[in-house]
Structure formats: structure tokens, C-alpha cells
C-alpha positions as CSV (number, residue, x, y, z in Angstrom):
1,V,92.7,47.5,95.9
2,L,89.0,48.6,95.9
3,I,88.0,51.2,93.3
4,M,84.4,52.2,93.3
5,T,82.1,54.1,90.9
6,P,78.9,56.1,91.9
7,R,76.6,53.2,91.1
8,S,78.7,50.4,92.5
9,S,78.2,48.7,95.9
10,M,79.6,46.0,98.1
11,V,76.9,44.3,100.1
12,L,76.6,41.1,102.2
13,T,72.8,40.9,101.7
14,G,70.8,42.6,99.0
15,R,68.1,45.2,99.8
16,A,65.2,42.8,98.9
17,A,66.5,40.0,101.0
18,L,67.0,42.3,103.9
19,A,63.5,43.6,103.7
20,A,62.0,40.1,103.3
21,S,63.8,38.8,106.4
22,G,62.7,41.8,108.5
23,S,66.2,43.3,108.8
24,V,67.1,46.9,108.5
25,S,67.4,47.8,104.8
26,A,67.7,51.0,102.7
27,E,66.3,52.4,99.5
28,D,68.8,50.5,97.3
29,E,72.1,48.5,97.2
30,V,74.1,51.7,96.8
31,A,72.7,53.0,100.1
32,I,73.7,49.8,101.8
33,G,77.3,49.5,100.4
34,G,78.0,52.4,98.0
35,H,81.1,54.6,98.2
36,E,79.6,57.9,99.2
37,R,77.6,56.8,102.3
38,I,79.4,53.6,103.4
39,M,82.6,52.3,101.8
40,G,84.3,55.7,101.4
41,P,83.7,57.0,104.9
42,N,84.7,53.7,106.5
43,G,87.9,53.4,104.5
44,Q,87.0,50.1,102.7
45,G,86.7,51.9,99.3
46,Q,90.2,53.1,98.7
47,Y,89.6,55.1,95.5
48,F,86.6,56.7,93.9
49,A,86.1,57.0,90.1
50,S,83.4,58.9,88.4
51,D,83.0,56.2,85.7
52,L,84.5,52.9,84.5
53,K,87.0,54.7,82.3
54,E,88.4,56.6,85.2
55,A,88.4,53.5,87.3
56,F,90.7,51.8,84.7
57,R,92.9,54.9,84.7
58,I,93.2,54.8,88.5
59,L,94.0,51.1,88.5
60,Y,96.8,51.4,86.0
61,E,98.2,54.4,87.8
62,H,98.1,52.4,91.0
63,Y,100.0,49.6,89.2
64,S,102.6,52.2,88.1
65,Y,103.6,52.6,91.8
66,T,103.0,49.1,93.1
67,Y,103.1,46.4,90.4
68,V,106.1,44.1,90.5
69,V,107.0,42.3,87.3
70,P,107.5,38.5,88.0
71,G,111.2,37.9,88.5
72,E,111.9,41.5,89.7
73,Q,112.3,42.7,93.3
74,R,110.2,45.8,93.4
75,P,108.1,48.2,91.2
76,R,109.9,49.6,88.3
77,E,111.4,53.1,88.6
78,L,110.3,56.2,86.7
79,D,112.7,57.8,84.3
80,T,112.4,61.2,85.9
81,T,113.9,64.4,84.7
82,D,113.3,66.2,88.0
83,P,116.7,66.9,89.5
84,A,117.5,65.2,92.8
85,D,119.1,68.4,94.1
86,R,116.1,70.6,93.4
87,R,115.5,73.0,96.3
88,V,112.1,72.2,97.8
89,T,112.2,75.5,99.7
90,E,112.0,77.5,96.5
91,A,108.8,75.8,95.3
92,P,105.6,78.0,95.4
93,Y,103.3,77.3,98.4
94,Q,99.9,75.9,97.3
95,K,97.4,77.6,99.6
96,S,94.4,75.6,100.7
97,S,92.7,78.7,102.3
98,D,92.9,82.5,102.1
99,A,94.0,82.7,105.7
100,E,97.4,81.2,104.9
101,T,100.3,83.7,104.4
102,F,103.1,81.6,103.1
103,E,104.2,82.2,99.5
104,R,107.0,79.7,99.2
105,V,107.4,76.3,100.9
106,G,110.7,77.5,102.5
107,E,108.8,80.1,104.6
108,I,107.4,77.1,106.6
109,F,110.9,76.6,107.9
110,D,112.0,80.2,108.2
111,D,112.1,81.7,111.8
112,A,111.2,85.1,110.3
113,T,107.9,83.9,108.8
114,N,107.2,81.0,111.1
115,P,108.8,81.5,114.5
116,G,108.8,78.4,116.7
117,R,107.4,76.4,113.8
118,K,103.9,77.0,115.3
119,K,102.0,78.3,112.3
120,P,99.6,75.8,110.7
121,F,100.4,74.9,107.1
122,S,99.2,72.6,104.4
123,M,101.1,69.3,104.4
124,R,99.9,68.6,100.9
125,A,101.8,71.7,99.7
126,L,105.1,70.3,101.2
127,M,104.4,66.8,99.8
128,S,103.8,68.2,96.4
129,A,107.1,70.1,96.5
130,V,109.1,67.0,97.6
131,I,107.9,64.4,95.1
132,D,109.0,64.1,91.4
133,Q,107.2,66.8,89.5
134,D,106.8,64.6,86.4
135,G,105.5,61.6,88.3
136,G,102.3,62.7,89.8
137,F,100.6,61.1,92.8
138,L,97.7,59.0,93.8
139,E,95.9,59.6,97.1
140,R,94.6,56.6,98.9
141,W,91.6,56.5,101.4
142,K,90.9,60.2,100.6
143,N,87.3,60.0,101.7
144,Q,87.8,58.1,104.9
145,V,85.9,60.0,107.7
146,G,87.9,60.8,110.8
147,A,91.2,60.1,109.1
148,E,91.7,63.5,107.5
149,T,94.8,64.3,109.5
150,A,96.7,61.4,107.8
151,I,97.5,61.8,104.1
152,V,98.6,58.8,102.1
153,W,100.1,59.2,98.6
154,D,101.7,56.9,96.2
155,A,104.3,58.9,94.3
156,H,107.9,58.8,93.0
157,L,111.0,60.2,94.7
158,G,114.1,60.2,92.6
159,G,112.2,57.9,90.2
160,Q,111.7,55.4,93.0
161,P,108.0,54.5,93.7
162,V,107.3,55.3,97.4
163,C,104.4,55.4,99.8
164,L,104.4,59.0,101.1
165,I,102.7,59.7,104.3
166,G,102.1,63.2,105.6
167,I,100.5,64.4,108.9
168,E,98.2,67.3,108.2
169,S,99.5,70.4,109.9
170,Q,96.4,72.6,110.0
171,N,93.0,71.9,111.6
172,V,90.5,70.1,109.5
173,P,86.7,70.9,109.8
174,R,84.6,68.1,111.2
175,Y,81.2,67.6,109.6
176,G,78.1,65.7,110.7
177,Y,77.3,64.4,114.1
178,R,79.9,65.1,116.8
179,P,79.8,63.6,120.3
180,L,80.2,66.2,123.1
181,D,83.2,64.4,124.5
182,G,85.2,64.7,121.3
183,P,87.1,67.4,119.5
184,A,85.1,70.1,117.6
185,E,87.5,69.7,114.7
186,W,90.4,67.5,113.7
187,N,93.5,69.2,115.1
188,G,96.5,69.5,112.9
189,G,99.6,67.5,113.9
190,T,97.4,65.0,115.8
191,L,96.5,61.4,115.0
192,F,92.9,60.4,115.8
193,P,91.7,56.7,115.8
194,Q,90.8,56.5,112.1
195,S,93.9,58.5,111.0
196,S,96.0,56.1,113.2
197,R,94.3,53.2,111.4
198,K,95.0,54.8,108.0
199,V,98.7,55.1,108.8
200,S,99.0,51.5,109.9
201,R,97.1,50.3,106.8
202,A,99.4,52.3,104.6
203,L,102.5,50.8,106.2
204,N,101.1,47.3,105.9
205,S,100.2,47.8,102.2
206,A,103.7,49.1,101.3
207,S,105.6,46.5,103.3
208,G,107.8,44.3,101.0
209,N,106.8,46.3,98.0
210,R,108.1,49.9,98.2
211,P,109.8,52.2,100.7
212,V,107.8,54.5,103.0
213,V,108.6,58.2,103.5
214,I,106.9,60.0,106.4
215,L,106.8,63.8,106.6
216,A,105.8,64.5,110.2
217,N,104.6,67.4,112.1
218,L,103.3,65.2,114.8
219,S,102.3,66.3,118.3
220,G,101.0,62.8,119.2
221,F,97.7,61.0,119.6
222,D,94.4,62.5,120.6
223,G,93.4,61.3,124.1
224,S,89.8,62.7,124.3
225,P,87.1,60.4,125.7
226,E,85.7,59.9,122.3
227,S,89.0,58.8,120.8
228,M,89.7,56.5,123.7
229,R,86.2,55.0,123.2
230,K,86.9,54.5,119.5
231,F,90.0,52.3,119.9
232,Q,92.7,54.9,119.9
233,L,95.1,52.8,121.9
234,E,94.5,49.7,119.7
235,Y,94.9,51.6,116.4
236,G,98.0,53.5,117.7
237,A,99.5,50.1,118.7
238,E,98.8,48.9,115.2
239,I,101.2,51.6,113.8
240,A,103.9,50.2,116.1
241,R,103.1,46.7,115.0
242,A,103.2,47.7,111.3
243,V,106.6,49.4,111.9
244,V,108.0,46.2,113.5
245,N,106.7,44.0,110.7
246,F,107.6,46.4,107.9
247,K,110.0,44.9,105.2
248,G,112.0,47.6,103.5
249,P,113.2,51.1,104.3
250,I,111.2,53.7,106.3
251,L,112.4,57.3,106.3
252,F,110.8,59.3,109.1
253,L,111.5,63.0,108.7
254,V,110.4,65.6,111.3
255,V,109.6,68.8,109.5
256,S,108.3,70.8,112.4
257,R,107.4,69.2,115.7
258,Y,107.7,65.6,117.1
259,H,106.0,65.0,120.5
260,G,104.1,62.5,122.6
261,G,103.3,59.0,121.5
262,A,105.0,59.5,118.1
263,Y,108.3,58.8,120.0
264,V,107.0,55.3,120.8
265,V,105.5,54.1,117.5
266,F,108.1,55.6,115.2
267,S,111.1,54.5,117.2
268,R,114.3,53.3,115.7
269,E,114.2,50.5,118.3
270,L,111.2,48.9,116.6
271,N,112.8,48.4,113.2
272,P,116.5,48.7,112.2
273,S,115.4,49.8,108.7
274,L,113.7,52.9,110.1
275,R,115.8,56.1,109.8
276,A,114.5,59.0,112.0
277,L,115.6,62.4,110.7
278,A,114.8,66.0,111.4
279,L,115.0,69.4,109.7
280,E,117.1,72.1,111.4
281,G,115.0,74.2,113.7
282,S,112.5,71.5,114.5
283,Y,111.4,70.5,118.0
284,A,111.4,67.1,119.6
285,S,110.2,66.0,123.1
286,V,107.9,63.7,124.8
287,I,105.6,66.7,125.5
288,G,105.4,70.1,123.9
289,G,106.5,73.3,125.6
290,G,102.9,74.6,125.9
291,P,101.4,71.6,127.7
292,A,104.6,71.2,129.7
293,A,104.3,74.7,131.1
294,K,100.7,74.1,132.1
295,V,100.9,70.6,133.5
296,V,104.5,69.6,134.3
297,F,105.8,72.9,135.5
298,G,102.7,74.3,137.0
299,R,104.4,75.0,140.3
300,E,107.3,76.8,138.6
301,V,104.9,79.0,136.7
302,R,102.8,79.8,139.8
303,G,106.0,80.7,141.7
304,R,107.0,83.1,138.9
305,V,103.6,84.7,138.9
306,Q,103.6,85.3,142.6
307,A,107.1,86.8,142.4
308,D,106.2,89.2,139.6
309,P,106.2,92.9,140.7
310,R,102.9,93.6,139.0
311,V,101.1,90.8,140.9
312,K,102.7,91.9,144.2
313,Q,101.6,95.5,143.6
314,A,98.0,94.4,142.8
315,L,97.9,92.2,145.9
316,E,99.2,95.0,148.1
317,Q,96.5,97.3,146.7
318,L,93.9,94.7,147.6
319,R,95.1,94.5,151.1
320,E,94.9,98.3,151.4
321,E,91.5,98.8,149.7
322,R,89.6,95.6,150.2
323,S,87.2,96.5,147.4
324,P,85.6,94.6,144.5
325,V,87.6,96.8,142.1
326,A,90.9,95.9,143.7
327,R,89.9,92.2,143.7
328,E,89.0,92.4,140.0
329,R,92.3,94.2,139.3
330,L,94.3,91.4,141.0
331,G,92.5,88.7,139.1
332,R,93.0,90.4,135.8
333,V,96.7,91.1,136.4
334,S,97.3,87.6,137.7
335,Q,95.7,86.1,134.6
336,D,97.8,88.2,132.3
337,V,101.0,87.4,134.1
338,L,100.1,83.7,134.2
339,L,99.8,83.6,130.4
340,E,103.0,85.5,130.1
341,K,104.9,83.1,132.4
342,Q,103.4,80.0,130.8
343,A,104.7,81.2,127.4
344,E,108.1,82.0,129.0
345,V,108.5,78.5,130.5
346,A,107.2,76.9,127.3
347,Q,109.9,78.8,125.3
348,E,112.6,77.7,127.7
349,F,111.4,74.1,127.5
350,D,111.4,74.1,123.7
351,A,114.8,75.7,123.7
352,V,116.2,72.7,125.7
353,H,114.2,70.0,124.0
354,S,115.5,70.8,120.5
355,V,116.2,68.2,117.8
356,E,119.9,68.7,118.7
357,R,119.1,67.2,122.1
358,A,117.1,64.4,120.5
359,L,120.1,63.7,118.3
360,K,122.4,63.4,121.3
361,V,120.2,60.9,123.1
362,G,119.8,58.8,120.0
363,S,116.1,59.5,119.2
364,L,117.1,60.9,115.9
365,E,119.9,59.8,113.5
366,R,120.6,63.1,111.7
367,I,119.6,66.7,111.3
368,L,119.6,68.3,107.9
369,P,118.8,71.8,106.4
370,A,115.5,72.2,104.7
371,V,117.2,73.1,101.4
372,D,118.7,69.6,101.2
373,M,115.5,67.7,102.1
374,R,114.7,66.2,98.7
375,Q,118.3,65.3,97.8
376,F,118.9,63.7,101.2
377,L,115.7,61.6,101.0
378,I,116.6,60.4,97.5
379,N,120.2,59.6,98.5
380,S,118.9,57.7,101.5
381,L,116.5,55.7,99.4
382,C,119.3,54.9,96.9
383,E,121.5,53.8,99.7
384,A,118.8,51.6,101.3
385,L,117.9,50.0,98.0
386,G,121.5,49.5,96.9
387,R,121.4,51.6,93.8
388,A,123.4,54.6,92.7
389,A,122.0,58.1,93.0
390,E,121.7,59.9,89.7
């Protein structure tokens, strides 16, 4: 593990030697290999400490989740007082912005407050509610640039040290230089090249040491030209490789949506120790309803638009008047009806491709109510590790 302080640096060649050899240098060693400009953004520096005292604190906290005493099989458990059957849904929702309207975590999973599970939400709020409240957490690779949609915590669940991975479910602002062929912001529920890399590194670091719990609202991998140029396929495949090679239990819980390439890399076929679960009311399919309506069922949508009485009436008026006003009216009506029919087909698609269907075809192992989320995860960990649930 690499913990860095403000004045620390990791360099191959010092500033003076670089300048003497005519190579590109910087004002000092910190500018060459310090955390803020280099090692934090590229993910090599895993933790940042304000001083040496805090660095020691982070190190020992890291050990509390990961250190295995010689002769023992895994990190020691926490003697937690947090009940296993505590209802996560009743926990207060920790807002990350004023735009969020949720007051309790349970409102994320309520059709009345979040119909279709389409509202963005803070995954950290859910992660905070799930873990043991007396155990704390330690976030790894927090400052890695481009990896903001993947969240990696070390925490305790039912006293058991776990690597908890969450997929951010709201858009994250993108700062600094941005290529024109890439996204304007990091979209929630999406893995970008560096967030894919972060997830695979988290899996590899926990393998053989502690279980992994993944809370997923995952629509898939970003396929923009920028992401493809920056090794999206390779880093996505590294997740699958990490799952295949992982030693220990993996609990993959769909909390909202589960689409696209996530089906491939988090497949039960890759590792028999992976349990794929979902909360009631979630959605699971190879493609989401919205994209399916626009791309896969484009002909069906166009047919419904042409058959709509409003479009027929506007078309008839254009034939009678042959005026710019009538043509503009037809275009406006057609566009409004198109959006309406796309939403209609998307809703029908999502209704069919529910988690119940994914359960029937074997993509998921079990569906559970949101109120039982914490208890089921703890019981599953106890079962996988061969210990009794308290």
C-alpha cells in the first residue's frame, strides 16, 4: 500500500539529474512524483495523509481490515454491536448536493419516490447505511482521476472485514482538459477506463484476503471514442480476469439497474464463488429500455408514430395546405409523438426485462427485499466463510 504526504514523492530520476541530462524536468521532486499532481491522479498513490501522524493512522486502519496474523486464515473480525437485521431503508440519506430529494435511503427503492429506479442517487449514502456503523471505512484510490464512478471502501459487514465496491449512481463533474470525443462528465452507473481499472485492482487486492461486496447500479461500460482509445476494452477485460482469478466469496448485488457489459464481467459462469443477487424492483437486461427503444426497436417506434391519430391529422393538413406553417406543425407533432412512443416502448421493454426474468434464465441467483439487504449480505458472508451468523 502506498500512503503519501504533501511533501513526499516517488521518482525514477531526480530533478537535478533530469535537468543535467537534458530531459524534461519540473520545479522539484514533488512536481515529478508527488501525490497531488502525479501519484494521486494516476492511482499509484492509494491514500493521502496530511502529515506523518495521519499516515500512521491510515496504515493501522488499513491493517485493521487487511492484516492476517500468521497462522490465521483471514483478517480478524470486529466485535460489532450493529445488529445484523438493522433496516438499511430507515437510515437517513446523506445528501451530496442540494438537488437531491431523498430523505431516507429506503426512498431510493420506493416506486412512489423513485419510479423506474431512474433518479440519480449517491452510492456513498447507500454504502454508509449498509456497513457496520461502529466500524468506519477507509476509501482507497479516492483521488484517481477518471475513476470517480467506482468507489472502493474497506469496511466491516457483520464484523467481517470486506472490500466494498460501489458504482456511483449520479453524474460526476469532469475537471481539466477534456477531449471533444469524450463525455462532458462522468455518467452515473457507467464504468470508464480508469474506473474499470480501479475495480479490477480492488478485486485483485482483496483476493485471498477478504470477501468482496459489490453494490451495483451499473448500465455498462462507456463506449465513446475517448474511452476506446484509452484501453476501455482491456481494462474491462481485466475485471473479468480478476473475477476468474478471485479467491474467496464475491457478493454482487443489483440495487437499481444491471445492463450491458456488466452481464459479462460479473457473470456467475466466471467464478462459482460469485453470487449475483438483486433487490426487488430492479431491472436487468443486456440493454436498457431507453436505448432499446431508440436503437433496437426503431422500426416499431416509427410504426407507432405513423399510426398515431395526431400525426395522421397533421399530415392530412399538410396535404391540404402545403404551407410552411403546416410543415412545421407536422414536424413538431411528429417529434412529440416520437418521444412519447419511445418512452412507451422503453417502459414495455423494462417491464419484460425485470430481475424476475433474469432470475428465471439464471443470470441472478436470488431476489430480495430492500429491507433485508444488510441481513442477507451478512448471512451470505457467514455461510461462505463457514461461520455462524450472530
